[in-house]
N, C-alpha and C positions, 0 to 999 in steps of 0.2 A: 316400478317407476318412482323416481324421487318426488316427494311432495314439495312443489315449488315454493309455497309460502314458508315452509319450514326451512328450506335451503337458504332462501333470501334472509330470513331472520337470523340464521346461524352465521351467514357471511357478514351481516350487519354487526353482530355482537363481536365476532373475531376481529374485524377491522377496527372496531371502536377500541378494543383492548390494545391492539397494536399501535393505534394512533396515540393513545395515552402513554404507552411505553416510550415512543419516540419523543413525545413532548417532554416527558420526564428526563430523558437522556439529554435533550437539548437544553433544558433548564440548568443542567449540571455542566455539560460540555461547552455550550454556547457555540456549537458548530452548525452552520446554516444547513448542511446536508440533512441533519436529523429533523430540522424544522420542515424542510421540503417533503421528507418522507412522511412525517406526521400529517401535514396538510393534504398530501396525496391520498392517504387513507381516509381523511375527513371528506375529501371531495368525492371519493367513491361511495361512502356511506350516505352522503347527501343525495347523490344520484339514485341510489337504491330507495331512499325514503321518498323522493319525488316521484319515482316510477310507481311505487306502492300506493301513492295518493291518487293515482289516475281513476281508480274505482270508487273513490270516496268524494272527491271534489271535481267540479267541472270548470277547471281553470287551465286550459292547454298551455298558455304562456309559461306557467310555472311547472306543470307536470311533464311537458314535452320539451319546450325550448331550453329551459334552465337545467332540466335533467340531462339533455344532450351536452350542454355546456360543461357540466360537471364531469360527464363521462370523458370528454376531451381533455379537461383540465387535469384529470388523474395521471395519465402518462406524461403530460407536460411537466407537472410538478416533480414526478419521478426523475425525469431527465435532468431537471435543474439540480436535483440532489445528487445525481450520479456524476455530473460533469466535473465538480471539484476533486472527486476521488479517482477519476480516470487519468490515463496518460495522454489523452487527446490534447493537442495544442489548443491554445485559447480559442474558444468557439464564439463567433459573433452571433448572438441570439436575436438581434434586432430583426433580421429577415424572417426568422421563425415566428416571432411575435406578430409581424405584419401579415404573414401568411395565415396564421390562426385567426387574426382579427377579420381578414377578408372572408374567410370561410364561415366564421360565426355571423358576419353580416348577411352573407348569402343564406345561412341557416335560418335566420330570422324571417326570411321571406317564404321558406318552404317547410318549416318545421311541422306543419299539420299534415303533410303528405309523405309518401314513402321517400321522397328525395331528401327529406331532413334526416332520416335514419341512415340513408345511403352515404350522405356527406359525412355524418358523424362516424360511421364505420370506416370510411376511407382515411379520414384524418387520424383516427385512433390506431389503425393498422400501421400507418407511416410512423407515428410516434413510438409505438411499441417496437417496430423494427429498429429505429434509432436507439431506443433504450437497450435492446439486445447488443447492438454494436458497442455502445458505451460500456456495457457490462463486460464484453470481451476485452476492452481496453483498460479495465479496472484491475490493478494488482490485488490479489486476494490470497490469503493463506488457506481459506476454506474452498479448495478446488472443486470438490464434489458438489457442494451447495451452489457454487458459482455456475457450474455447468447446468445444474437444474434450473437456476434462475434464468439463464440464457435461453434454455429450452422453453420455459414458461412464457417469456416475452415473445419468442419466435412463434410459438403455437398460438399465442394471443393474437398476434398480427394475422396469422393464417385464418383464425376463426372470424375475425372482423372482415376479411376479404371474402370468405365463404358466405357471410351474412349479406354482403353486397350482391354476390351472385344470386342468392336466393330471392332477394328483394327485386332484382332486375328480371329474373327468369319469367315471371308471369307476363311481361311485356313482349316476350319473344317466343313463348311456347305455352301449351295448355298444361297447367298444373292445378290440381285441386287445392282448394283453400285449406282442407284438412291436412294435406301433405305439407303445404307451405307453413301452416301453423306449427305442426309437429317439428319440422326442421328448424324453424326459428326458436322454438322453445328449447330444443337440444343445444343450439348455439348459445342461447342465454345461459343455460346451465353451465356450459363450458366456459363462458365469459366469467361467470361468478366464481367458478372453481379455480380458474387460472389466476384471476385477480387475488383471490384469498390465499392461494398457494404461494404466489409471489410475495404477498404481504407477510406470510409466515416465514419464508426463507430469508427475506431481506434483513430482518433484525439479527439473525444468526451470523450472516456474513459481516454486517456492520460491527457486531460485538467482537467477532473473531479478529477482524482487521484492527479494531481499536486496541484489543489486548496485545496483538502482535506489535503494534506501535509502542505501547507502554513497555513491553519487554525489550524492544530494541533500544528505547531511550534509557532504560535501566542498565543496559549492558554495553552501550556504545558511547564513545566520546563525541559530543556534538560538533566539535571543531574539525576533527580529522576523519570522522566516521569509522575510525578503527575501534576495536574493543576497548573498554575501559578496564581498570584493574579487576572489578567484580566479574565482568564477562570473560576476561582472559582466564582467570583461575577456574571459573565454572566450566569453560570449554576444554581446558587442559585436563581437568579432572575426568571429564567424560571420555576423552580420548585415551588417557592412560589406563582407565579401568578395563578397556577392551583390548589393549595392546599385549602382545606376547611378553612373558616375564623376562625372557633373555634378550629382548630388543633394547636399544639404547635411544635415549632422547637427549636433546641439547637445548640450551637456553642462551639467547643473546640479549644482553642488557646494553642499551644504546643511549647516549646523551649528546646533545648538541654542544659543541665547544664554545665557550665564551658567549653564551647566549644572552647574559645580562647586558653585555656591551651593545648587542644588537638592539635590545629594548631601549637602553639609555640613549643611544645615538639616533636611532631612527623612529622610535615610538613603538607602542604596544601593538598597533595595527600591523606594522611591518613584522613585528615578532610573531604575531598569530599567523600571518601569511607564510613566514619562514617555517613554522611548525607544520603547516599544511603541505608545504613544498617537500619537506623531509619525509612526511608521512606518505606522500605520493611515491617517492623513491622506494620506500619500504614496501608499500603495497604492490608496486610493479614487480619487484624482485621476488617477494615472498607470497604472492597471491595464491599460488598452488603449493608452495613448498612448506609453508608454516602458518602458525597462528600469530597474528600481529596485534599489538595493543599500545595505546598511549597510557602509561600508568602513573605519570606525573606531569609536571609543568612542561619540561622539554625532554622527558625521559620516556623511552620506548622499550618494549620487551617483545621478543620473537621466540616462539616455542617451535622447535623442530622435532617432529616425530620420526623415529628410526633414522636419525642422523648422528654420527659420532662427532667427537670433538674436532677432528681434522676437517670434516665436511662442513661443520658449522663455522669454523674459523675461515674457511675459504669463501663461504657465502658472505660472512661479515666483512671480509676484506674487499670483496667485490662491491658491496654496498658503500663502504668508506671511499673507495676510489671513484665510484659513480658520483657521489655527493661532492667530493673534493675537486673533481675534474671540471665541473661547470658551475659558474657563479649563479647566485639567485638574484633575479631582477624583480624590482617592485618600486613603483612610483618614481621611475627614472634612476633608481639607485642600483648599482651592481655590488652585491655583497658576497664575499667569499665565505662560505660555510664549510665546516667540517664536523665530523662526529668521532667520538671515542666509543669503544665497545669492549665489554667483558663477556667471555664465553665460558659456560660450564656444561658438564655432561654427566649422565648417570644411567645405570641400568634400571629398567622398570621395576625389577624386584627390590632394588635398593632405593627407590625414588622417594624423596621427601621434597615437595615443591618449594617449601619455605627455605630449606637448606640450599637447594639448587639456585634459588633466587639470590640468597645472601652471598653465595660463592661468586655468581656472575656479577653481582653488584660490587663486591670487593675488588674483583679484577677490573671492572669499569673504573673504579676509583684510582687504581694503580695506573691505568692507561692515561687518565687525566693528570695524575700527579707527575708522571714521567714523560710528559711531552705532548699529549693529546694527539688526535688524528691517527689513532692506532687501534689494533685489536689485541687484547691480552687474554691468554688462555692458561696462564699459570700464576703463581702467587709470589715469585721471587723478585722482589724489587731491585736487588743488586744486579740481576741480569737485564732488567728493563732499562736501567739508567745508562747502559752502554750504547744504546741506539735510540735516543729519546724521540726522534721524529719518524722513525721507520714504522710501517705497519707490519707487525710480526704475527 
C-alpha cells in the first residue's frame, strides 16, 4: 500500500515545479492560458496543504471550507486556460461563475458535514467533464498525449462521482466505517494521481502546440496562409527525395498583372485582399494537386509532383481562365484581375530546384513582356509576340 503522506508530498512538489514552469512560460509568452494553468497547479497544491493542516490546527473554516474551494477552483482555472485554445465558439462564462458562487455559498453552510464534501465532489466532477470536452475540441499535434489527458479528465470526473456514491451510501445501507475509510482513501489516491498526471501531460501538449505554431509561422505566409519561400523549398525538397528518379515534376510561377495599378488606384488594403483572392483560387485548384506558396509580393509558385509540362500548362491555363472570368469585388469596387504564368519541368534525376525556378521565372517574364494573361512554357520570344493576348 502506498504511504499516503509520501504520495501527498510528492504530488505537492511535482505540481509546484509545474506551476513554476507555467509561470516562467507566461512571463515570456504573455499568453493568459499559461497563467491559468499555473494558477490551477497553485490552487491544487494549496488544497493539498490545507488538507494536510487538518491534523495540526483546529480551524475548520481554513482546513475544510477553503480546501474545498481550492479543489473546485483547480478545474475551473484549467477550463479558463483551455477555452482560448479550443475550437468551441465563444463561451459565456457568467452563468458558470454564478453557479459556482451559489454552490460555494451553500458549501459555506455545510462544509463541516459530509454534504460539504459531496457538493465539492459533484461540482468538481462536472468541471472535469467539461474540461475533457474542451480538450476534445482543442487542436493538438500531440495526439497520444491529448487522448491521455482526455482520459485523465474523464476518469477524474468518474472518481469524484464514485466519491459521492461512497459518501451517500451509509445513509441507505449498512457499510462499515473501515470499508468506507478504505474506499475514500483509494479515491483520494486516485484523485492525487490523476491530478498530477494531468499536470505532467499538459505542459507537453502546450509546448508541442506552441512549437507547431512557431514552425507554421516560420513556413507560412501570414496574409494568404500559403507556404512562404522557406516552407515551399523545404517541402519540395522533402517530396523530391522520396520520388522515383524517372518521374517528372513541374513548376508554375505566377504573377498578378499590373498589380501596382491596383495598389495605386484602390489602396494597399484592396491590394492585400486581391492577393488573398488570387491565393484562394490557387488553393482551390491545387489543394490536392500540388504545393502552393506565395514567394514574393504578388508572386506565387506551384510545385506539381509527377506532372509533365503539358499537364502543368493545362492546370495553369485553367487557373488563368478562372481568375480572368470573374471580377474581384471589394469595398464596392469591381476590379478585373488577371495573372501571367511561366511553367518549367524536369526529371527527378536531373532536378535542380534553383534552375527549375529560374526557368519558370524567365518564362513568366516573357508572358508579362508579350501581353500578359497567358501561360508560357518555352523561351522563344519571337513565337510569343505573334499572339500576345492568347493563353498558350
